[in-house]
C-alpha positions as CSV (number, residue, x, y, z in Angstrom):
1,M,-8.6,-0.9,2.5
2,R,-8.8,-3.0,5.8
3,L,-5.3,-3.4,6.7
4,L,-3.2,-5.7,9.1
5,V,0.1,-4.1,10.5
6,T,2.1,-7.4,12.1
7,G,5.1,-6.1,14.2
8,G,2.9,-2.7,14.7
9,A,4.3,-1.8,17.9
10,G,7.9,-2.0,16.8
11,F,10.0,0.6,15.6
12,I,9.1,0.9,12.1
13,G,5.9,-0.6,12.3
14,S,4.7,2.1,14.7
15,N,6.1,4.8,12.6
16,F,3.6,3.6,9.8
17,V,0.4,3.0,12.1
18,R,1.2,6.8,13.3
19,R,1.6,8.2,9.6
20,I,-1.6,6.6,8.5
21,V,-3.4,8.0,11.6
22,D,-2.3,11.7,11.4
23,G,-3.0,11.6,7.5
24,T,0.4,11.5,5.9
25,L,-0.2,8.0,4.6
26,S,-3.7,7.5,3.0
27,G,-6.2,5.2,1.6
28,I,-6.4,3.1,4.8
29,S,-9.9,2.7,5.8
30,S,-9.3,0.4,9.3
31,I,-6.1,-0.7,10.9
32,T,-5.4,-3.9,13.2
33,V,-2.0,-4.0,14.7
34,L,-0.8,-7.5,15.9
35,D,2.3,-7.5,18.0
36,K,3.8,-10.3,20.2
37,L,5.3,-7.3,22.7
38,T,8.5,-8.9,23.1
39,Y,11.4,-6.6,24.2
40,A,11.3,-4.4,21.1
41,G,7.7,-3.9,20.5
42,R,6.0,-1.5,23.0
43,L,2.2,-0.2,23.3
44,S,4.1,3.0,24.4
45,N,4.8,3.6,20.5
46,L,1.2,3.6,20.1
47,N,0.2,5.1,23.2
48,M,-0.3,8.8,21.7
49,L,-2.7,7.8,19.2
50,P,-6.4,7.9,19.8
51,K,-7.7,4.6,20.9
52,D,-10.6,4.2,18.6
53,S,-7.9,4.9,15.6
54,F,-6.9,1.1,15.4
55,E,-7.4,-2.0,17.0
56,F,-4.7,-3.4,18.6
57,I,-3.9,-7.5,19.3
58,K,-1.1,-8.6,20.9
59,G,-0.2,-12.1,19.8
60,D,2.0,-14.3,17.9
61,I,2.5,-14.2,14.0
62,C,3.2,-18.3,14.4
63,D,-0.7,-18.5,15.7
64,S,-2.4,-20.1,12.9
65,T,-5.7,-19.7,14.7
66,L,-5.1,-16.0,15.4
67,I,-3.7,-15.3,11.9
68,D,-6.6,-17.3,10.3
69,S,-9.2,-15.1,12.2
70,L,-7.5,-11.5,11.4
71,T,-6.6,-12.6,7.8
72,K,-10.4,-13.2,7.1
73,K,-11.2,-9.5,8.1
74,S,-8.0,-8.2,6.0
75,D,-7.6,-6.5,2.6
76,A,-3.8,-6.2,2.7
77,V,-1.1,-7.5,5.3
78,I,2.4,-5.3,5.7
79,N,4.4,-7.9,8.0
80,F,7.0,-5.7,9.8
81,A,7.2,-8.9,12.2
82,A,10.6,-9.7,13.1
83,E,13.8,-10.7,15.1
84,S,16.0,-8.1,13.6
85,H,19.1,-7.7,15.8
86,V,22.3,-9.1,14.3
87,D,24.4,-9.3,17.8
88,R,21.4,-11.4,19.6
89,S,21.1,-13.7,16.3
90,I,24.2,-14.7,16.9
91,T,23.4,-15.9,20.4
92,A,20.0,-16.9,19.9
93,A,19.4,-18.1,16.3
94,R,16.4,-20.3,16.8
95,D,14.3,-17.3,17.5
96,F,15.1,-16.0,14.4
97,V,14.1,-18.7,12.4
98,E,10.7,-19.2,14.6
99,T,9.6,-15.9,14.0
100,N,11.2,-14.5,10.6
101,I,10.8,-17.9,8.8
102,L,7.9,-20.0,10.1
103,G,6.0,-16.9,11.1
104,T,6.1,-15.5,7.6
105,Q,4.7,-18.9,6.1
106,T,2.3,-19.1,8.8
107,L,1.1,-15.3,7.6
108,M,1.2,-15.8,3.9
109,S,-0.6,-19.6,4.1
110,Y,-3.8,-17.6,5.8
111,A,-3.4,-14.7,3.5
112,L,-3.7,-17.0,0.6
113,K,-6.5,-19.3,2.3
114,N,-8.6,-15.8,3.1
115,E,-8.0,-14.2,-0.2
116,V,-6.0,-11.3,0.9
117,S,-5.6,-9.2,-1.8
118,T,-2.2,-8.0,-1.3
119,F,0.7,-9.1,0.9
120,V,3.7,-6.9,1.6
121,Q,6.9,-8.3,3.0
122,V,9.2,-5.8,4.9
123,S,12.5,-7.4,4.6
124,T,16.2,-5.7,4.4
125,D,19.3,-5.1,2.2
126,E,21.3,-7.5,4.4
127,V,19.8,-10.2,2.6
128,Y,22.6,-9.5,-0.1
129,G,25.7,-9.7,2.1
130,T,28.4,-7.2,1.7
131,I,29.3,-5.5,-1.6
132,D,32.8,-3.9,-2.0
133,E,31.6,-1.2,-4.8
134,G,28.6,-0.2,-6.7
135,S,25.0,-0.7,-5.3
136,W,22.6,-4.0,-5.3
137,S,19.5,-3.9,-7.4
138,E,16.7,-6.3,-7.1
139,E,18.3,-8.8,-9.5
140,S,21.1,-9.1,-7.3
141,P,22.0,-12.5,-5.8
142,L,20.9,-13.5,-2.2
143,L,24.0,-13.9,-0.2
144,P,23.2,-13.3,3.7
145,N,26.5,-13.6,6.2
146,S,24.2,-13.8,9.6
147,P,21.4,-15.8,11.1
148,Y,19.3,-12.7,11.0
149,S,19.9,-11.8,7.3
150,A,20.1,-15.7,6.4
151,S,16.4,-15.8,8.0
152,K,15.2,-12.6,6.4
153,A,16.3,-14.0,3.0
154,S,14.5,-17.3,3.8
155,A,11.5,-15.4,4.4
156,D,11.8,-13.4,0.9
157,L,12.3,-16.7,-0.9
158,I,9.3,-18.0,0.9
159,A,7.2,-14.9,-0.4
160,R,8.4,-15.8,-4.0
161,S,7.3,-19.0,-3.9
162,Y,3.9,-18.1,-2.8
163,H,3.5,-16.0,-5.8
164,R,5.0,-18.2,-8.0
165,T,3.0,-21.5,-6.8
166,F,0.1,-20.1,-5.8
167,G,-0.6,-16.6,-7.5
168,L,-0.7,-14.6,-3.7
169,D,0.1,-10.6,-4.7
170,V,3.1,-10.7,-2.8
171,R,5.6,-7.4,-2.9
172,V,9.0,-7.7,-1.2
173,T,10.9,-4.4,0.2
174,R,14.3,-4.5,1.1
175,C,15.5,-1.4,3.1
176,S,18.8,0.1,4.2
177,N,19.8,0.9,7.9
178,N,16.8,2.7,9.5
179,Y,17.0,5.5,12.1
180,G,14.8,8.0,13.6
181,P,12.6,8.2,16.8
182,H,11.3,5.1,19.0
183,Q,14.1,2.9,18.0
184,Y,15.0,0.7,20.6
185,P,18.5,1.6,21.9
186,E,20.1,-1.6,21.1
187,K,20.5,0.0,17.7
188,V,24.0,1.9,16.7
189,I,22.4,5.4,16.6
190,P,20.1,5.2,19.9
191,L,22.5,3.4,21.8
192,F,25.6,6.0,21.0
193,V,22.9,9.1,21.6
194,T,21.7,7.3,24.7
195,N,25.1,6.7,26.1
196,L,26.5,10.3,25.3
197,I,23.2,11.9,27.2
198,D,24.2,10.0,29.9
199,G,28.4,10.8,29.7
200,K,29.2,7.3,28.7
201,K,31.8,5.9,25.8
202,V,30.1,4.8,22.6
203,P,31.3,1.1,21.7
204,L,32.6,1.2,18.2
205,Y,32.9,-1.7,16.6
206,G,36.5,-2.9,15.1
207,N,38.4,-0.3,13.0
208,G,34.9,1.5,12.3
209,L,35.1,1.4,8.4
210,N,32.0,-0.5,8.1
211,V,30.0,1.3,5.5
212,R,25.9,1.6,5.8
213,D,23.6,3.5,3.6
214,W,21.3,5.4,6.2
215,L,17.6,5.6,5.7
216,H,15.0,7.7,8.0
217,V,11.9,6.1,9.1
218,D,9.8,8.5,7.6
219,D,10.9,8.2,4.2
220,H,10.8,4.3,4.7
221,C,7.3,4.5,5.6
222,K,6.4,6.4,2.5
223,G,8.5,3.9,0.5
224,I,6.4,0.8,1.6
225,H,3.1,2.7,1.3
226,A,4.5,3.2,-2.4
227,V,4.7,-0.1,-3.1
228,L,1.3,-1.3,-0.8
229,N,-0.7,1.1,-3.4
230,K,1.3,1.2,-6.9
231,G,3.8,-1.9,-6.6
232,K,3.2,-4.7,-8.7
233,P,2.7,-8.3,-7.6
234,G,5.6,-10.6,-7.2
235,Q,8.3,-7.4,-7.3
236,I,11.1,-6.3,-5.0
237,Y,11.8,-3.0,-4.1
238,N,14.8,-1.6,-2.6
239,I,14.2,1.4,-0.4
240,G,17.3,3.1,0.0
241,G,18.1,6.3,2.0
242,G,21.1,7.6,-0.5
243,R,23.8,8.5,2.3
244,E,26.6,6.1,2.9
245,L,28.8,6.8,5.9
246,N,31.2,4.5,7.3
247,N,30.8,4.0,11.4
248,R,33.5,6.2,12.0
249,E,31.8,8.9,10.2
250,L,28.7,8.4,11.8
251,T,30.2,8.3,15.0
252,D,32.2,11.6,14.5
253,T,28.9,13.3,13.3
254,I,27.1,12.1,16.4
255,L,30.0,13.3,18.7
256,A,30.0,16.6,17.2
257,L,26.2,17.2,17.2
258,M,26.4,16.0,20.8
259,G,29.3,18.4,22.0
260,R,31.5,15.8,22.4
261,D,35.1,14.4,20.8
262,S,36.8,11.5,20.2
263,T,37.9,10.7,23.7
264,S,34.2,9.2,24.1
265,I,34.9,6.6,21.9
266,E,35.8,3.0,22.9
267,Y,37.0,0.4,20.2
268,V,35.3,-2.9,20.8
269,E,35.9,-6.3,19.5
270,D,34.3,-6.5,16.0
271,R,31.1,-8.3,15.4
272,L,31.5,-11.8,14.1
273,G,30.8,-11.9,10.2
274,H,30.6,-8.1,10.1
275,D,29.6,-7.4,6.8
276,L,31.8,-4.5,5.4
277,R,29.5,-2.4,3.3
278,Y,25.8,-2.2,2.3
279,S,24.8,-0.5,-0.6
280,V,21.1,-0.7,-2.1
281,S,20.1,1.4,-5.6
282,H,16.5,2.8,-5.0
283,E,16.6,3.2,-9.0
284,K,13.4,1.0,-9.5
285,I,11.3,2.0,-7.0
286,S,11.8,5.9,-8.0
287,R,11.5,5.1,-11.5
288,E,8.2,3.2,-11.1
289,L,6.7,4.2,-8.1
290,G,8.0,8.0,-7.6
291,Y,9.8,7.4,-4.6
292,Q,12.7,9.6,-3.4
293,P,14.0,10.1,0.1
294,Q,13.0,13.3,1.6
295,V,14.5,13.6,4.9
296,T,18.2,14.8,4.8
297,F,20.7,13.0,7.0
298,E,21.7,15.9,8.8
299,Q,18.2,17.2,9.4
300,G,17.1,13.3,10.4
301,L,20.0,12.9,12.9
302,L,19.7,15.9,14.6
303,E,15.5,15.5,15.3
304,T,16.3,11.9,16.6
305,I,19.1,13.3,18.9
306,N,16.7,15.9,20.0
307,W,13.9,13.5,20.2
308,Y,16.2,11.0,22.6
309,K,17.2,14.1,24.8
310,E,13.2,14.9,25.1
311,N,11.6,11.5,26.0
312,E,14.2,10.1,28.5
313,S,11.3,8.3,30.1
314,W,10.6,6.5,27.0
315,W,14.1,5.0,26.6
316,R,15.5,4.9,30.0
317,P,13.9,2.0,31.3
318,L,15.1,0.1,28.3
319,K,18.6,0.3,28.7
320,I,20.4,-2.5,29.9
């Protein structure tokens, strides 16, 4: 399979590429990585790989000429490319509309034109909005509450339309909150860890009671790989980690692992439109494709903290 990975220099996409190269994920004969190299896409995420193990192209998924040429030589596309930080979407929503919606449409248009066999659209549980109790299934309504999640929900609907109208084999994945090495330090876990390494406090939104389900990036990539190889056209698959924590519990866990206490917490004004709770059921992907998360949160978080301790040269230039 000749695979085009868009957004492949970002956190999740680069992890997927590394797992193909090291043999964890199989069945890929060649990889082309496309990335615009905005602030969150970094070639340093791929520099440890052999240069002949993939082809890298710097470019924008909104560039029709480029996408036309790349999809002509691809059997499958996995679209990781996205603006993804909720806070940034509140102050710069246009960027999210252009990349997440128009970029996705451009990719699907040329995937259809050039007869790409399979298109995997990587989405997020945030498209469902917020849920007080229980968990979302793939049939739950889309009720996004931020410009970021609204742009991803729009992309999901475009994906559905290309399958239903044109017959393009599109498969959508919706993941819960990812964590792991190489995550840009604006996200909560690497932000808190790197702040604590520097002896700073951690900024906790509101009362800290917002709940998220945590998914290690390796488990997420295994789920995407399963959807690519065994998923069904036109289907949606939730990919969850099965570990829910509110933000105060998450913060306390990080503080304990790093030998700090609650005096290191600085409560800050809550985010606008902050969703209270996310929870996805991964029953469907488990039942149909055999997916189960393998990395326990305790193990994954400790390994992530140690990675940031050992790789200051990677994250320190990125801190604002």
